[in-house]
Residue, then its C-alpha position, 0 to 999 in steps of 0.5 A: m500500500q505504501l508503494s502505491a502512495i509513493f507512486v501516486s505522489i511521484a506521478a502527481l509531482a511529475t504531472a505538476a512539473f510538466a503542466s506548469p503554465v507558460s507564457g502565451t507569447s514567444g520571447a520575440i513576440m509581444s502581448e497586446a499590453e506590452f505593445a501598447h506600453w511600448l507605444a506609450t513610453t517610447d521616444a521613437d518617432l512614430t508613423f502610423i500606417g492606417e489606424r492606431p492600435n486599439p485593444l478595445k476595438p472588437r475583434s482586435a485580437q484577430s489583427t496583428s500590430v507590428t512596428y519596425c524601426t530604423k535604429r538599434v542602439g544596444s538592446l533598444c529599438g528606435g529612431s524612426c518607427n512605422v506602426y501597422s495594425g491590421g490583417a494580412t499584408c506585405l509591408a515595405a520596410p526598407n532600412t529596417a534595423c529591428v521589428g516587434a509584433t503581437h503575432d508571428v511575422a516574417f521579415c525578408d531581405k528583399t522587397g515584396c516579401d521575397g528572398n530569404c525570410a525569417l520568422l520573428s518567433t525564431c529570432g536569432a538576435p532578440m533585443g529588449n522589450g520584445f524586439c528582434a534585430t533584423p539588419g537588412a530586412q526590406s519587407i515584412i509579411f504576416s497573415t491572419l490567425 
């Protein structure tokens, strides 16, 4: 009987260890709240393409917000930044040094979302505040959920 109790205890501990909650976003993908906080606190020069991100807008979770900037200083992304919130598209992003987004996007080394593309979720050079260093990126592509 004691052996059964020990086995049940070990099984419960193993289940708890493997069932621990994890963050819903990758290290290089920001939550909506993190994105809104960055927008509210950055000193970067922001240009909004289309509507400004609005987490209170119905169905906003089905859109992606992305910002891409021209300068990387250490672990900070800044300079002139463009911000887009919306559905699937290919964004022209010349001179992009870093990218941050609320869903996975791909950044490509040629215009028109062509050439070699890499996913933000597999960022090889993560930066602070959920950004990824993307030297040489010329376009950004993302699709709907």
